[in-house]
KOLKOL-96675 format. One line per field, with one value per residue (C-alpha): residue in three letters; residue number from 0; y, z, x; chain. Coordinates in steps of 0.02 Angstrom, whole numbers. Each point is the difference from the previous one (the first is absolute). Layout:
# residues N
r = (ALA;...) $
k = (NUM;...) $
py = (Y;...) $
pz = (Z;...) $
px = (X;...) $
c = (A;...) $
***
This chain:
# residues 246
r = (MET;ASN;PHE;ILE;ASN;SER;ARG;PHE;GLU;LEU;LYS;TYR;LEU;LEU;THR;HIS;LYS;GLN;TYR;TYR;ASN;PHE;LYS;SER;ALA;LEU;LEU;LEU;TYR;THR;LYS;LYS;ASP;LYS;PHE;THR;PHE;ASN;SER;PRO;ASN;GLY;LYS;TYR;PHE;VAL;LYS;SER;LEU;TYR;TYR;ASP;ASN;HIS;ASN;PHE;LEU;CYS;PHE;ASN;ASN;LYS;LEU;GLU;GLY;GLU;GLN;SER;ARG;VAL;LYS;VAL;ARG;ILE;ARG;CYS;TYR;GLU;LYS;ASN;LYS;ASN;ASP;ASN;LYS;PHE;VAL;SER;ILE;GLU;LEU;LYS;ARG;ARG;PHE;GLY;ASP;LEU;ILE;LYS;LYS;ASP;SER;SER;ARG;VAL;SER;LEU;ASN;ASP;TYR;GLU;PHE;TYR;LEU;ASN;ASN;GLY;TYR;TRP;LYS;TYR;TYR;ASN;SER;VAL;ILE;ASN;GLU;PHE;ILE;ARG;ILE;ASN;ALA;LYS;TYR;CYS;PHE;SER;PRO;ILE;THR;THR;ILE;GLU;TYR;PHE;ARG;GLU;VAL;TYR;GLU;ASP;LYS;THR;SER;PRO;ASN;VAL;ARG;ILE;CYS;PHE;ASP;HIS;ASN;VAL;LYS;SER;SER;GLN;SER;SER;ASP;LEU;PHE;SER;ARG;LYS;LEU;ASN;THR;TYR;GLN;ILE;ASP;LYS;GLU;LYS;ILE;VAL;LEU;GLU;VAL;LYS;THR;VAL;ASN;THR;ILE;PRO;LEU;TRP;LEU;LEU;LYS;LEU;ILE;LYS;PHE;TYR;SER;LEU;ASN;ARG;ILE;SER;ASN;SER;LYS;TYR;VAL;GLN;SER;ILE;LEU;ASN;LEU;ASN;LEU;VAL;ASN;LYS;GLY;ASN;MET;ILE;ARG;PHE;SER;ASN;ALA;ASN;ILE;ASN) $
k = (0;1;2;3;4;5;6;7;8;9;10;11;12;13;14;15;16;17;18;19;20;21;22;23;24;25;26;27;28;29;30;31;32;33;34;35;36;37;38;39;40;41;42;43;44;45;46;47;48;49;50;51;52;53;54;55;56;57;58;59;60;61;62;63;64;65;66;67;68;69;70;71;72;73;74;75;76;77;78;79;80;81;82;83;84;85;86;87;88;89;90;91;92;93;94;95;96;97;98;99;100;101;102;103;104;105;106;107;108;109;110;111;112;113;114;115;116;117;118;119;120;121;122;123;124;125;126;127;128;129;130;131;132;133;134;135;136;137;138;139;140;141;142;143;144;145;146;147;148;149;150;151;152;153;154;155;156;157;158;159;160;161;162;163;164;165;166;167;168;169;170;171;172;173;174;175;176;177;178;179;180;181;182;183;184;185;186;187;188;189;190;191;192;193;194;195;196;197;198;199;200;201;202;203;204;205;206;207;208;209;210;211;212;213;214;215;216;217;218;219;220;221;222;223;224;225;226;227;228;229;230;231;232;233;234;235;236;237;238;239;240;241;242;243;244;245) $
py = (754;-66;94;-82;85;-57;114;19;76;82;50;127;62;189;121;152;107;-120;-5;189;23;-146;50;179;-63;-115;141;48;-173;-60;44;-61;-147;33;-81;102;159;-23;-53;113;47;-85;-177;-139;-140;-182;-149;-183;-163;-128;-190;-132;-171;-61;-36;177;-62;173;78;-132;-3;186;-14;-148;92;-120;65;-61;42;65;119;-6;155;99;190;154;186;84;4;-11;-166;65;128;-142;-37;-152;-102;-75;-184;-8;-134;67;-119;26;-82;65;189;-9;32;-56;58;-66;83;3;129;-64;100;25;-102;-144;4;-6;-144;-95;33;-60;-151;-58;9;135;49;-8;-59;57;-48;103;-59;-180;16;86;-152;-126;77;20;-182;-68;86;10;190;107;188;50;187;167;134;180;159;160;-6;143;-43;90;-53;34;142;-90;-180;-79;-151;83;31;65;-33;70;-96;96;-52;-187;-93;-184;-93;-180;-32;-127;126;153;104;-90;78;10;-131;73;146;46;149;-46;127;166;88;-85;7;-146;42;-121;22;-99;-19;-112;6;88;144;165;76;158;-104;-106;160;69;-162;5;187;-16;-159;-107;-180;-137;-116;-160;78;-97;84;-173;-69;154;-20;-182;38;156;-80;-150;-124;-121;-75;109;-130;-110;138;21;-50;158;161;173;31;-142;70;176) $
pz = (1299;-97;-88;-59;-111;-100;-130;-171;-144;-159;-137;-142;-135;-20;-131;68;-31;96;141;22;-11;116;128;5;38;137;104;71;79;34;74;-40;103;111;-120;-149;105;58;-170;-127;-141;96;-57;84;-75;0;-67;9;-43;-61;13;-121;-65;-167;-58;48;114;71;-172;-76;149;-25;-187;21;132;142;145;139;-25;91;-40;90;-1;94;3;41;5;-35;-170;71;84;155;34;43;185;-39;-139;6;-29;-72;-40;-97;-15;-106;33;-140;25;178;28;157;27;134;19;112;8;7;7;-154;84;31;-182;-60;121;-79;-176;46;105;-63;170;123;164;85;-42;24;-76;-159;-31;34;-128;-123;14;-12;-156;-90;38;-47;-170;-35;-4;-29;-31;-178;-23;88;-24;57;-6;94;102;48;131;63;145;30;127;91;-7;12;-93;-173;-91;-177;-79;-160;-64;-117;-115;24;-52;5;-9;-10;166;137;138;59;-18;-138;-162;-125;-138;-107;30;-73;40;0;-106;58;-67;129;190;102;122;142;117;161;124;148;-30;-132;-111;62;-107;-37;-73;-106;-71;-44;-85;-104;-37;-68;-97;83;-57;120;-67;56;3;67;5;17;-155;-100;60;-55;-170;-36;52;-114;142;-66;-171;-70;-134;134;54;-158;92;108;-68;30;120;110;4;60) $
px = (814;-150;-139;-161;-127;-150;-76;-80;98;-64;122;-11;119;-1;62;92;-153;-112;128;8;-189;-40;131;-63;-175;68;72;-170;-19;177;170;175;58;152;124;-60;-6;181;71;87;-119;-142;45;97;104;-58;97;-50;87;-128;16;-66;52;66;-178;-53;-139;-44;3;-115;-118;-28;-30;-117;-102;37;-106;115;183;154;143;166;109;132;-21;103;-38;167;85;177;33;86;-138;-118;-15;-108;-78;-174;-36;-176;-128;-148;-147;-155;-168;-111;-5;67;185;92;179;118;168;152;138;179;161;107;136;-121;-55;181;35;-145;67;174;-49;-170;-84;-58;82;-171;-174;-179;-168;25;178;-51;-140;118;116;-143;-79;167;44;-172;-8;189;-9;152;23;-45;-21;1;-133;23;-103;-39;-161;-115;-133;-156;-109;-184;-13;-141;65;173;-69;-1;164;23;171;75;152;117;143;-20;158;45;166;53;86;34;37;-93;158;97;60;-142;12;-138;-116;-169;-111;-185;-97;72;-154;-112;-16;-65;-139;-39;-148;22;-141;-37;-188;-102;55;-75;-136;99;142;-118;-75;172;51;-159;12;178;-44;132;-9;52;135;83;171;149;170;78;-86;48;179;13;-74;100;164;-37;26;-132;-30;-139;-33;-76;-119;-103;-159;10;-73;70;-145;63;175;-44) $
c = (A;A;A;A;A;A;A;A;A;A;A;A;A;A;A;A;A;A;A;A;A;A;A;A;A;A;A;A;A;A;A;A;A;A;A;A;A;A;A;A;A;A;A;A;A;A;A;A;A;A;A;A;A;A;A;A;A;A;A;A;A;A;A;A;A;A;A;A;A;A;A;A;A;A;A;A;A;A;A;A;A;A;A;A;A;A;A;A;A;A;A;A;A;A;A;A;A;A;A;A;A;A;A;A;A;A;A;A;A;A;A;A;A;A;A;A;A;A;A;A;A;A;A;A;A;A;A;A;A;A;A;A;A;A;A;A;A;A;A;A;A;A;A;A;A;A;A;A;A;A;A;A;A;A;A;A;A;A;A;A;A;A;A;A;A;A;A;A;A;A;A;A;A;A;A;A;A;A;A;A;A;A;A;A;A;A;A;A;A;A;A;A;A;A;A;A;A;A;A;A;A;A;A;A;A;A;A;A;A;A;A;A;A;A;A;A;A;A;A;A;A;A;A;A;A;A;A;A;A;A;A;A;A;A;A;A;A;A;A;A;A;A;A;A;A;A) $
***
């Protein structure tokens, strides 16, 4: 089963005070999405395995502001391996501010077959592209990133989603479910806010962002993961400022 979605994404980094105030104001205009509504404590688990090559192409493209780039990842939504009925193969492309995501769900057994044998039991357009990109750029799995996500949807439009990501952690890993080699929690005092919209941001949301003085950032969980886990030689990155790394 394939899912295709194009959208714009805006990201912000919130203190706990900003989070509680902003979320309270949102409730007049939004409702919890079905996954948040049905999850314990109103948050659901997300974990992704990211791919890159030995030269850290994806990492450097992000830091250098490359306008056209791609991320390859495999994602699950249950913390315990055997609780997952599927994993999601995802290709996330960026064209300037526009994001296009293609994904395909595969069973846990099919994912394990791929890990053990190096090829898939069956193929579709997303899996074919996953194979092509990994072969072209010599990608391999690098790190996992996990967090708990809380999502609200505009009551009047399904095209506006507001996501709060809590307790973001990253680990060096080559398998979505492997034993963690190294773990780092990304700034536990901050919460990542992502605004996702197919078209324009509604006026009420723009006003709330301005009222609560939220500053847009170029935040990448993957970049933060690579840096915090010391997977690249930081001595070679002196030309990048802290503003680029956020």
